[in-house]
C-alpha positions, 0 to 999 in steps of 0.5 A, spaced: 505 552 502 502 545 502 502 540 508 501 533 509 493 533 510 492 525 511 495 519 510 494 511 510 497 504 510 496 497 508 500 492 511 498 485 508 494 480 513 499 474 512 506 474 515 511 469 514 516 466 519 523 467 517 524 460 521 520 457 516 525 458 511 530 455 515 526 449 516 526 447 509 532 450 506 537 449 512 540 455 516 539 462 515 532 463 516 533 468 521 528 471 527 521 474 526 516 475 521 515 479 514 509 481 511 506 477 505 502 480 500 496 475 498 496 471 492 490 476 490 494 482 492 500 486 488 503 493 488 497 496 485 491 493 489 495 495 496 496 502 493 488 502 492 487 500 500 492 505 503 489 510 498 482 509 501 484 509 508 488 516 506 482 519 503 477 516 508 475 523 511 476 527 505 472 529 499 475 525 493 472 530 488 478 535 491 484 531 488 487 533 482 493 529 482 495 522 483 503 519 483 504 512 484 511 509 486 513 502 486 519 498 484 514 492 482 509 494 477 504 490 475 504 492 468 510 495 464 508 499 458 502 501 461 500 506 467 498 503 473 496 509 477 490 509 472 487 503 475 488 506 482 485 512 480 479 508 477 478 504 484 478 510 488 473 513 483 476 519 482 474 525 477 476 524 470 480 531 470 485 528 475 492 527 473 494 520 474 502 517 473 507 512 475 514 513 478 516 506 477 522 502 477 526 503 483 526 505 490 528 512 489 521 513 485 518 514 492 522 520 493 520 523 487 512 521 488 512 525 495 516 531 492 511 531 486 505 531 490 508 536 495 509 541 490 503 540 486 498 541 492 500 549 492 493 550 489 486 549 492 486 541 490 489 535 493 495 531 491 496 524 493 503 520 493 502 512 493 508 508 495 507 500 494 512 494 493 512 487 493 519 485 495 521 478 493 528 474 492 530 468 490 529 462 495 533 462 501 536 469 499 537 475 503 531 479 499 526 473 501 528 473 508 529 481 509 523 483 504 516 485 506 510 487 502 506 494 503 503 500 501 503 507 504 499 513 501 500 521 503 495 527 501 498 534 501 494 540 500 492 547 503 485 547 503 481 550 509 477 544 510 483 539 510 487 541 516 494 540 515 497 534 520 504 536 519 508 541 515 514 540 511 519 545 514 526 542 510 528 538 505 535 536 503 537 531 497 544 528 495 544 524 488 549 520 486 550 514 481 552 508 484 551 501 482 550 497 489 543 494 487 540 493 480 535 488 476 535 488 469 528 488 466 524 481 466 529 478 472 525 475 478 530 478 483 535 484 484 543 483 485 547 486 490 554 489 490 558 488 496 555 492 502 561 495 504 562 499 498 555 502 498 556 504 505 562 508 504 558 512 499 551 513 503 554 515 509 557 522 507 551 523 502 546 522 508 551 527 512 550 532 507 543 531 505 541 532 513 545 538 514 542 541 508 535 539 510 536 542 517 539 549 514 533 549 510 528 548 516 532 552 521 533 547 526 539 543 529 540 535 530 538 535 537 531 538 536 529 532 532 524 528 536 523 522 531 529 520 526 527 515 521 532 512 517 529 507 511 533 504 505 534 497 503 542 497 504 542 495 511 549 496 513 548 504 511 541 504 514 544 501 521 550 506 521 547 513 519 542 513 525 548 514 529 552 519 525 547 525 524 548 528 531 540 526 533 539 524 540 539 516 541 532 515 543 530 519 537 531 513 533 525 510 530 524 502 530 525 500 523 519 494 524 524 489 520 523 484 525 515 484 524 514 486 517 520 486 513 523 491 509 517 494 504 522 497 499 519 503 496 513 503 501 518 502 507 519 510 508 512 511 508 510 505 513 515 508 518 513 515 517 505 513 518 507 509 524 511 515 528 505 519 526 500 514 529 503 516 536 507 523 535 506 528 540 504 535 537 509 540 535 514 534 534 520 534 529 520 528 525 526 527 520 525 522 515 532 519 511 531 515 505 537 511 502 536 509 495 541 511 489 543 517 494 540 520 500 533 524 501 531 528 508 525 530 509 523 534 516 516 535 518 513 538 524 506 535 527 500 540 528 495 540 533 490 537 528 494 530 527 490 527 533 483 528 529 486 526 522 489 519 524 486 514 520 482 508 523 487 503 522 494 504 525 500 501 523 501 497 529 494 495 529 495 492 522 501 489 524 498 486 531 492 483 527 496 479 522 496 471 520 503 468 522 501 461 520 503 462 512 507 456 510 513 457 506 511 452 500 504 457 500 509 463 500 513 460 494 507 458 490 504 465 491 511 468 488 511 463 482 517 459 485 513 453 486 509 451 481 503 447 483 499 442 478 492 446 477 485 443 478 483 440 472 478 445 470 478 450 463 483 456 464 479 462 466 477 467 460 482 473 460 478 480 460 476 484 454 478 491 454 471 494 451 466 491 456 471 493 462 471 500 459 464 500 458 463 498 466 469 501 469 466 505 475 463 498 477 469 494 475 474 498 478 470 503 483 464 498 485 459 503 484 452 500 484 445 504 483 439 506 487 432 507 485 430 514 487 423 511 486 423 506 491 430 506 494 432 499 491 439 498 491 442 494 485 449 491 485 451 491 479 448 497 477 442 497 473 438 501 468 431 498 470 429 497 477 428 490 479 423 492 484 418 497 482 420 496 474 421 504 473 426 506 468 431 512 468 430 513 476 437 510 478 443 514 481 450 512 482 451 509 489 459 508 491 459 502 495 466 500 496 466 504 503 460 500 505 460 495 511 456 489 510 455 482 513 455 475 511 448 472 509 450 465 507 457 462 505 459 456 501 466 452 502 468 450 495 474 445 495 474 444 487 474 451 485 481 453 482 484 458 487 491 459 489 489 458 496 484 453 497 478 452 499 475 458 495 470 461 500 464 464 497 459 469 501 453 472 500 453 479 503 447 484 506 450 491 506 448 496 511 442 500 508 440 495 503 443 491 497 445 484 496 452 481 493 455 475 492 463 475 492 469 471 494 472 472 501 479 473 502 484 474 508 480 468 511 480 461 513 474 456 514 475 457 521 473 464 521 468 465 516 461 465 519 454 468 518 453 475 521 460 476 520 462 483 519 466 484 512 468 490 508 470 490 501 477 490 498 480 491 491 484 485 489 487 482 483 482 476 481 486 473 476 491 474 471 490 471 464 492 472 457 497 477 460 491 481 463 490 483 470 483 482 472 482 487 478 475 487 482 472 487 489 472 481 494 470 481 501 475 481 507 473 480 515 473 486 519 478 484 525 
């Protein structure tokens, strides 16, 4: 039986203080902060970052399937998972597919990945969401952005961090939250209606999961309840018979509710600090209820990612202005710089250099060791022809050799910071610095590469790599 062998989370750098909403629109902003995807992030780019953390200690050549779940896909009528596949530089034999359109798609991705990893290969489930709503509304205030990735397998070289010991599902057709195609925000029915529906379903699914796992409610050490229906989520935690101290923090006060990704982020936060042998119950409330019971193993401590959920939350920038947030989400149109519109990318050139454009794979001369970014067939140092080998660089750290602050270039977050990087082991590259301000860019500063959406033009998202300060 396959188990969870790795996980990773991406919490965006920026936070919006809820009181900033109230200062502009009047009472109702609330307290705390919510995580905000930057202007160059979307559900696809965040999924890449979470997946990179999850796969950091594993052989990517062992991955056989990748399922991507989101309620906010960057593309419709095009598979978003293939961009994630390309950015991770996975083998062409990997099956990559979307499960999009609703928060419950995250349950589908998890279930499919857990079942697909019964062989020797690894299977990845990525949950990602950008949550938004109309200005001044509850979804804007209470939402959040983020991504979580989980890897399943039973390989001898990938120890299981947590075994899935029981599962329970309860499905129903309920119209309590919906959004028509093309609409910018969701609509919600009276919460008391959904509350009456979800509570008995949660009891049913939880009972079935405990029966399948041969455990009882008081044995649960950590209870996670996630869902967008806040009233149902708040009540379910106290109705399942678990110990009161087992109920996990929802994190909504610091990052908001990330919808499809929220169950994954909360689970990762528990796994970051759970003890060996702990029984974790994950309850997902979305068009029904699903319950997953997991038992942690002794391998968990060594298998945790380097960037914990708590550390990412603590490193966030809480100075994001509300007007900037609205402009990033498209609710506040700002006059663009008086510059020509950017040319949209073309499919044939992008396809020819897909490993460079999406995977950030350069080349290295085997005769003299010169690194080339972008890759080259002929060495710029020794001029040898045909001596190049592929060199993945997305995980290589670098330092800023020099930088420029451009206050005239078109960017949704001025000024534009351009940096020249020197990579560890060799290689120099010029690119944009993101998740940074003029105050924290410096020569010698350490950065890592991050997958971002550079521009959208002609209805096409142009994805590439930028640098991000190491904090």
